[in-house]
N, CA and C atoms as an extended XYZ file, in Angstrom:
363
Properties=species:S:1:pos:R:3:atomname:S:1:resname:S:1:resid:I:1 pbc="F F F"
N       170.772        3.436      -78.788 N   MET     1
C       170.357        3.199      -77.431 CA  MET     1
C       170.220        4.539      -76.715 C   MET     1
N       169.202        4.660      -75.894 N   PHE     2
C       168.893        5.895      -75.183 CA  PHE     2
C       169.527        5.854      -73.799 C   PHE     2
N       170.240        6.906      -73.440 N   HIS     3
C       170.877        6.985      -72.128 CA  HIS     3
C       170.394        8.239      -71.417 C   HIS     3
N       170.114        8.096      -70.138 N   LEU     4
C       169.733        9.241      -69.335 CA  LEU     4
C       170.975        9.867      -68.712 C   LEU     4
N       170.956       11.160      -68.567 N   LYS     5
C       172.033       11.861      -67.885 CA  LYS     5
C       171.870       11.658      -66.384 C   LYS     5
N       172.952       11.796      -65.667 N   THR     6
C       172.937       11.570      -64.222 CA  THR     6
C       171.891       12.429      -63.528 C   THR     6
N       171.797       13.698      -63.881 N   ASN     7
C       170.817       14.581      -63.240 CA  ASN     7
C       169.385       14.152      -63.544 C   ASN     7
N       169.146       13.585      -64.736 N   GLU     8
C       167.813       13.085      -65.072 CA  GLU     8
C       167.467       11.855      -64.239 C   GLU     8
N       168.448       10.978      -64.053 N   VAL     9
C       168.237        9.781      -63.249 CA  VAL     9
C       167.910       10.160      -61.811 C   VAL     9
N       168.656       11.111      -61.262 N   VAL    10
C       168.429       11.558      -59.889 CA  VAL    10
C       167.034       12.165      -59.751 C   VAL    10
N       166.655       13.003      -60.690 N   ALA    11
C       165.340       13.654      -60.639 CA  ALA    11
C       164.213       12.625      -60.737 C   ALA    11
N       164.347       11.660      -61.641 N   MET    12
C       163.329       10.599      -61.759 CA  MET    12
C       163.288        9.750      -60.503 C   MET    12
N       164.449        9.446      -59.964 N   SER    13
C       164.519        8.642      -58.740 CA  SER    13
C       163.830        9.349      -57.585 C   SER    13
N       164.014       10.650      -57.481 N   ASN    14
C       163.355       11.415      -56.420 CA  ASN    14
C       161.842       11.335      -56.539 C   ASN    14
N       161.321       11.466      -57.751 N   GLN    15
C       159.870       11.367      -57.949 CA  GLN    15
C       159.363        9.964      -57.612 C   GLN    15
N       160.123        8.962      -58.003 N   THR    16
C       159.730        7.577      -57.721 CA  THR    16
C       159.750        7.313      -56.221 C   THR    16
N       160.747        7.824      -55.530 N   LEU    17
C       160.819        7.645      -54.079 CA  LEU    17
C       159.692        8.383      -53.365 C   LEU    17
N       159.287        9.536      -53.883 N   LYS    18
C       158.126       10.239      -53.322 CA  LYS    18
C       156.880        9.376      -53.462 C   LYS    18
N       156.696        8.766      -54.641 N   MET    19
C       155.556        7.881      -54.844 CA  MET    19
C       155.627        6.696      -53.885 C   MET    19
N       156.820        6.166      -53.681 N   ALA    20
C       156.993        5.032      -52.764 CA  ALA    20
C       156.565        5.413      -51.352 C   ALA    20
N       156.963        6.595      -50.907 N   ARG    21
C       156.580        7.041      -49.561 CA  ARG    21
C       155.079        7.236      -49.441 C   ARG    21
N       154.478        7.862      -50.444 N   ILE    22
C       153.037        8.119      -50.423 CA  ILE    22
C       152.254        6.813      -50.363 C   ILE    22
N       152.690        5.834      -51.156 N   ALA    23
C       151.950        4.579      -51.288 CA  ALA    23
C       152.388        3.506      -50.294 C   ALA    23
N       153.461        3.767      -49.556 N   GLY    24
C       153.967        2.753      -48.645 CA  GLY    24
C       154.596        1.578      -49.382 C   GLY    24
N       155.225        1.861      -50.501 N   LEU    25
C       155.849        0.833      -51.334 CA  LEU    25
C       157.353        0.805      -51.097 C   LEU    25
N       157.957       -0.316      -51.410 N   SER    26
C       159.417       -0.366      -51.420 CA  SER    26
C       159.904        0.432      -52.625 C   SER    26
N       161.148        0.854      -52.578 N   ALA    27
C       161.721        1.603      -53.710 CA  ALA    27
C       161.688        0.756      -54.972 C   ALA    27
N       161.971       -0.534      -54.836 N   GLU    28
C       161.964       -1.429      -55.999 CA  GLU    28
C       160.568       -1.547      -56.607 C   GLU    28
N       159.565       -1.733      -55.767 N   ASP    29
C       158.197       -1.868      -56.261 CA  ASP    29
C       157.732       -0.572      -56.919 C   ASP    29
N       158.028        0.557      -56.283 N   ALA    30
C       157.648        1.856      -56.868 CA  ALA    30
C       158.338        2.074      -58.206 C   ALA    30
N       159.599        1.689      -58.298 N   THR    31
C       160.341        1.833      -59.557 CA  THR    31
C       159.714        0.983      -60.649 C   THR    31
N       159.362       -0.249      -60.323 N   ASN    32
C       158.721       -1.126      -61.307 CA  ASN    32
C       157.383       -0.560      -61.770 C   ASN    32
N       156.598       -0.029      -60.848 N   LYS    33
C       155.280        0.511      -61.199 CA  LYS    33
C       155.397        1.817      -61.979 C   LYS    33
N       156.372        2.641      -61.617 N   MET    34
C       156.604        3.881      -62.357 CA  MET    34
C       157.069        3.552      -63.773 C   MET    34
N       157.994        2.620      -63.890 N   THR    35
C       158.513        2.234      -65.205 CA  THR    35
C       157.416        1.670      -66.092 C   THR    35
N       156.525        0.860      -65.524 N   ALA    36
C       155.416        0.285      -66.301 CA  ALA    36
C       154.542        1.387      -66.889 C   ALA    36
N       154.249        2.414      -66.099 N   ALA    37
C       153.414        3.515      -66.600 CA  ALA    37
C       154.153        4.320      -67.664 C   ALA    37
N       155.390        4.681      -67.377 N   LEU    38
C       156.151        5.508      -68.319 CA  LEU    38
C       156.396        4.779      -69.634 C   LEU    38
N       156.844        3.554      -69.552 N   ARG    39
C       157.124        2.778      -70.765 CA  ARG    39
C       155.838        2.386      -71.481 C   ARG    39
N       154.832        1.983      -70.712 N   GLY    40
C       153.570        1.551      -71.312 CA  GLY    40
C       152.900        2.639      -72.128 C   GLY    40
N       153.019        3.882      -71.664 N   PHE    41
C       152.401        5.008      -72.371 CA  PHE    41
C       153.408        5.810      -73.183 C   PHE    41
N       154.580        5.233      -73.403 N   ASN    42
C       155.617        5.867      -74.216 CA  ASN    42
C       155.920        7.298      -73.783 C   ASN    42
N       155.885        7.534      -72.476 N   MET    43
C       156.240        8.850      -71.952 CA  MET    43
C       157.758        8.952      -71.872 C   MET    43
N       158.238       10.170      -71.933 N   GLU    44
C       159.677       10.376      -71.805 CA  GLU    44
C       160.117       10.010      -70.398 C   GLU    44
N       161.290        9.450      -70.313 N   LEU    45
C       161.843        9.088      -69.011 CA  LEU    45
C       162.528       10.319      -68.430 C   LEU    45
N       161.725       11.125      -67.746 N   ASN    46
C       162.273       12.318      -67.113 CA  ASN    46
C       161.452       12.649      -65.866 C   ASN    46
N       161.928       13.613      -65.106 N   ALA    47
C       161.278       13.967      -63.845 CA  ALA    47
C       159.867       14.500      -64.065 C   ALA    47
N       159.650       15.217      -65.158 N   THR    48
C       158.323       15.783      -65.438 CA  THR    48
C       157.297       14.667      -65.637 C   THR    48
N       157.637       13.666      -66.421 N   SER    49
C       156.719       12.543      -66.648 CA  SER    49
C       156.528       11.737      -65.378 C   SER    49
N       157.598       11.522      -64.627 N   ALA    50
C       157.492       10.773      -63.376 CA  ALA    50
C       156.604       11.515      -62.378 C   ALA    50
N       156.736       12.839      -62.335 N   LYS    51
C       155.888       13.646      -61.443 CA  LYS    51
C       154.428       13.548      -61.880 C   LYS    51
N       154.203       13.567      -63.169 N   LYS    52
C       152.837       13.447      -63.704 CA  LYS    52
C       152.209       12.140      -63.239 C   LYS    52
N       152.931       11.045      -63.376 N   VAL    53
C       152.416        9.732      -62.958 CA  VAL    53
C       152.092        9.741      -61.470 C   VAL    53
N       153.037       10.199      -60.681 N   SER    54
C       152.846       10.245      -59.226 CA  SER    54
C       151.670       11.141      -58.840 C   SER    54
N       151.575       12.299      -59.468 N   ASP    55
C       150.489       13.239      -59.167 CA  ASP    55
C       149.117       12.677      -59.541 C   ASP    55
N       149.022       12.037      -60.704 N   VAL    56
C       147.737       11.465      -61.134 CA  VAL    56
C       147.317       10.366      -60.164 C   VAL    56
N       148.237        9.478      -59.829 N   TYR    57
C       147.917        8.413      -58.881 CA  TYR    57
C       147.477        8.989      -57.536 C   TYR    57
N       148.201        9.978      -57.045 N   SER    58
C       147.882       10.575      -55.740 CA  SER    58
C       146.532       11.279      -55.749 C   SER    58
N       146.260       12.010      -56.823 N   GLU    59
C       144.985       12.726      -56.913 CA  GLU    59
C       143.814       11.746      -56.969 C   GLU    59
N       143.948       10.698      -57.766 N   LEU    60
C       142.873        9.709      -57.854 CA  LEU    60
C       142.675        8.979      -56.532 C   LEU    60
N       143.770        8.693      -55.850 N   ALA    61
C       143.672        8.029      -54.549 CA  ALA    61
C       142.955        8.914      -53.533 C   ALA    61
N       143.129       10.215      -53.658 N   ALA    62
C       142.500       11.151      -52.732 CA  ALA    62
C       140.998       11.279      -52.955 C   ALA    62
N       140.541       10.995      -54.173 N   ILE    63
C       139.112       11.214      -54.468 CA  ILE    63
C       138.334        9.922      -54.701 C   ILE    63
N       139.007        8.788      -54.663 N   THR    64
C       138.310        7.509      -54.833 CA  THR    64
C       138.668        6.587      -53.673 C   THR    64
N       138.041        5.438      -53.647 N   ALA    65
C       138.342        4.431      -52.625 CA  ALA    65
C       139.401        3.463      -53.133 C   ALA    65
N       140.306        3.954      -53.960 N   ALA    66
C       141.451        3.172      -54.447 CA  ALA    66
C       142.700        3.905      -54.001 C   ALA    66
N       143.731        3.159      -53.635 N   ASP    67
C       144.961        3.828      -53.219 CA  ASP    67
C       146.019        3.771      -54.321 C   ASP    67
N       147.114        4.486      -54.108 N   VAL    68
C       148.171        4.585      -55.106 CA  VAL    68
C       148.705        3.210      -55.469 C   VAL    68
N       148.897        2.367      -54.484 N   ASN    69
C       149.401        1.018      -54.740 CA  ASN    69
C       148.442        0.241      -55.635 C   ASN    69
N       147.154        0.301      -55.351 N   GLU    70
C       146.169       -0.414      -56.161 CA  GLU    70
C       146.128        0.118      -57.594 C   GLU    70
N       146.073        1.419      -57.740 N   ILE    71
C       145.988        2.025      -59.076 CA  ILE    71
C       147.236        1.691      -59.896 C   ILE    71
N       148.396        1.845      -59.282 N   SER    72
C       149.643        1.582      -60.010 CA  SER    72
C       149.804        0.100      -60.325 C   SER    72
N       149.337       -0.772      -59.442 N   SER    73
C       149.381       -2.217      -59.716 CA  SER    73
C       148.481       -2.579      -60.887 C   SER    73
N       147.272       -2.032      -60.901 N   ALA    74
C       146.347       -2.288      -62.001 CA  ALA    74
C       146.919       -1.750      -63.314 C   ALA    74
N       147.592       -0.614      -63.236 N   MET    75
C       148.163       -0.002      -64.439 CA  MET    75
C       149.230       -0.894      -65.062 C   MET    75
N       149.962       -1.655      -64.252 N   THR    76
C       150.996       -2.522      -64.816 CA  THR    76
C       150.393       -3.560      -65.754 C   THR    76
N       149.141       -3.923      -65.543 N   LYS    77
C       148.462       -4.903      -66.390 CA  LYS    77
C       147.871       -4.280      -67.650 C   LYS    77
N       147.669       -2.971      -67.630 N   THR    78
C       146.860       -2.306      -68.640 CA  THR    78
C       147.605       -1.318      -69.532 C   THR    78
N       148.689       -0.763      -69.058 N   ALA    79
C       149.322        0.396      -69.710 CA  ALA    79
C       149.599        0.213      -71.193 C   ALA    79
N       150.281       -0.846      -71.564 N   SER    80
C       150.706       -0.950      -72.964 CA  SER    80
C       149.536       -1.112      -73.925 C   SER    80
N       148.544       -1.914      -73.548 N   ILE    81
C       147.401       -2.107      -74.455 CA  ILE    81
C       146.539       -0.849      -74.506 C   ILE    81
N       146.415       -0.149      -73.378 N   ALA    82
C       145.638        1.097      -73.372 CA  ALA    82
C       146.304        2.139      -74.270 C   ALA    82
N       147.606        2.235      -74.165 N   SER    83
C       148.337        3.174      -75.016 CA  SER    83
C       148.185        2.809      -76.488 C   SER    83
N       148.295        1.528      -76.784 N   SER    84
C       148.136        1.059      -78.172 CA  SER    84
C       146.751        1.369      -78.719 C   SER    84
N       145.757        1.384      -77.844 N   ALA    85
C       144.381        1.671      -78.255 CA  ALA    85
C       144.112        3.175      -78.331 C   ALA    85
N       145.123        3.987      -78.016 N   GLY    86
C       144.964        5.435      -78.111 CA  GLY    86
C       144.431        6.096      -76.852 C   GLY    86
N       144.362        5.360      -75.754 N   MET    87
C       143.877        5.949      -74.505 CA  MET    87
C       144.986        6.783      -73.874 C   MET    87
N       144.586        7.784      -73.122 N   GLU    88
C       145.539        8.616      -72.410 CA  GLU    88
C       145.807        8.020      -71.034 C   GLU    88
N       146.970        8.306      -70.489 N   PHE    89
C       147.345        7.809      -69.173 CA  PHE    89
C       146.316        8.206      -68.106 C   PHE    89
N       145.949        9.484      -68.098 N   GLU    90
C       145.028        9.988      -67.080 CA  GLU    90
C       143.673        9.290      -67.140 C   GLU    90
N       143.162        9.095      -68.341 N   THR    91
C       141.868        8.438      -68.528 CA  THR    91
C       141.940        6.988      -68.066 C   THR    91
N       142.991        6.302      -68.438 N   THR    92
C       143.154        4.907      -68.050 CA  THR    92
C       143.232        4.787      -66.535 C   THR    92
N       144.014        5.654      -65.900 N   ALA    93
C       144.141        5.626      -64.442 CA  ALA    93
C       142.793        5.905      -63.771 C   ALA    93
N       142.025        6.826      -64.337 N   ALA    94
C       140.706        7.141      -63.775 CA  ALA    94
C       139.751        5.950      -63.904 C   ALA    94
N       139.760        5.303      -65.063 N   PHE    95
C       138.921        4.107      -65.246 CA  PHE    95
C       139.313        3.019      -64.251 C   PHE    95
N       140.596        2.786      -64.102 N   LEU    96
C       141.058        1.757      -63.168 CA  LEU    96
C       140.649        2.094      -61.735 C   LEU    96
N       140.758        3.351      -61.368 N   SER    97
C       140.353        3.786      -60.022 CA  SER    97
C       138.880        3.511      -59.780 C   SER    97
N       138.063        3.793      -60.785 N   GLN    98
C       136.629        3.559      -60.659 CA  GLN    98
C       136.300        2.071      -60.570 C   GLN    98
N       136.985        1.263      -61.349 N   ILE    99
C       136.767       -0.186      -61.289 CA  ILE    99
C       137.122       -0.706      -59.901 C   ILE    99
N       138.270       -0.283      -59.388 N   ILE   100
C       138.702       -0.734      -58.059 CA  ILE   100
C       137.736       -0.247      -56.991 C   ILE   100
N       137.349        1.022      -57.064 N   GLU   101
C       136.440        1.595      -56.077 CA  GLU   101
C       135.082        0.897      -56.088 C   GLU   101
N       134.572        0.642      -57.263 N   THR   102
C       133.228        0.079      -57.391 CA  THR   102
C       133.167       -1.398      -57.052 C   THR   102
N       134.128       -2.152      -57.542 N   THR   103
C       134.069       -3.607      -57.370 CA  THR   103
C       134.786       -4.098      -56.121 C   THR   103
N       135.773       -3.351      -55.657 N   ARG   104
C       136.651       -3.744      -54.549 CA  ARG   104
C       137.345       -5.074      -54.834 C   ARG   104
N       137.498       -5.372      -56.129 N   GLU   105
C       138.303       -6.522      -56.545 CA  GLU   105
C       139.773       -6.147      -56.407 C   GLU   105
N       140.646       -7.124      -56.482 N   SER   106
C       142.072       -6.839      -56.388 CA  SER   106
C       142.520       -5.973      -57.561 C   SER   106
N       143.613       -5.277      -57.363 N   ALA   107
C       144.151       -4.418      -58.419 CA  ALA   107
C       144.511       -5.225      -59.656 C   ALA   107
N       145.065       -6.404      -59.442 N   GLU   108
C       145.437       -7.258      -60.573 CA  GLU   108
C       144.202       -7.664      -61.373 C   GLU   108
N       143.125       -7.989      -60.677 N   THR   109
C       141.876       -8.362      -61.344 CA  THR   109
C       141.313       -7.172      -62.121 C   THR   109
N       141.340       -5.999      -61.513 N   ALA   110
C       140.841       -4.788      -62.185 CA  ALA   110
C       141.662       -4.480      -63.430 C   ALA   110
N       142.981       -4.579      -63.316 N   GLY   111
C       143.854       -4.312      -64.459 CA  GLY   111
C       143.652       -5.306      -65.580 C   GLY   111
N       143.509       -6.569      -65.221 N   THR   112
C       143.284       -7.606      -66.233 CA  THR   112
C       141.915       -7.431      -66.893 C   THR   112
N       140.910       -7.064      -66.113 N   ALA   113
C       139.575       -6.822      -66.671 CA  ALA   113
C       139.603       -5.665      -67.665 C   ALA   113
N       140.283       -4.594      -67.288 N   MET   114
C       140.393       -3.425      -68.176 CA  MET   114
C       141.137       -3.806      -69.459 C   MET   114
N       142.191       -4.574      -69.326 N   LYS   115
C       142.963       -5.026      -70.493 CA  LYS   115
C       142.071       -5.853      -71.427 C   LYS   115
N       141.235       -6.700      -70.867 N   THR   116
C       140.332       -7.530      -71.658 CA  THR   116
C       139.303       -6.676      -72.399 C   THR   116
N       138.750       -5.703      -71.707 N   VAL   117
C       137.765       -4.813      -72.332 CA  VAL   117
C       138.393       -4.049      -73.501 C   VAL   117
N       139.590       -3.511      -73.277 N   ILE   118
C       140.269       -2.763      -74.336 CA  ILE   118
C       140.566       -3.666      -75.528 C   ILE   118
N       141.024       -4.872      -75.256 N   ALA   119
C       141.375       -5.809      -76.332 CA  ALA   119
C       140.161       -6.156      -77.193 C   ALA   119
N       138.983       -6.162      -76.599 N   ARG   120
C       137.778       -6.509      -77.349 CA  ARG   120
C       137.272       -5.384      -78.236 C   ARG   120
N       137.750       -4.170      -77.970 N   PHE   121
C       137.378       -3.052      -78.844 CA  PHE   121
C       138.261       -3.120      -80.040 C   PHE   121
């Protein structure tokens, strides 16, 4: 069983709380969305990976008509299958941002659509 050290937990929590503030999410919701990305893409559970997730979401939100909450919500539907298909986290997040921006469908719909497309390949 894998255990995180106290300092690692604190560092990851700080990154997750930063994402929560940026996206206007509750700490619980941000934690669930961060965990989905980290676990789905088999990233290490550490502050560096958590910062990467938060930074990618924030950057995409700044350049598309999708926000951090939408992108991270869509990612919860897509992460594990995208990772299994060999896609990178950044690429998957960018595709989801474009789907949300273009269609203005809900994040859940965008994530499920992306999951379906990946599954068919």
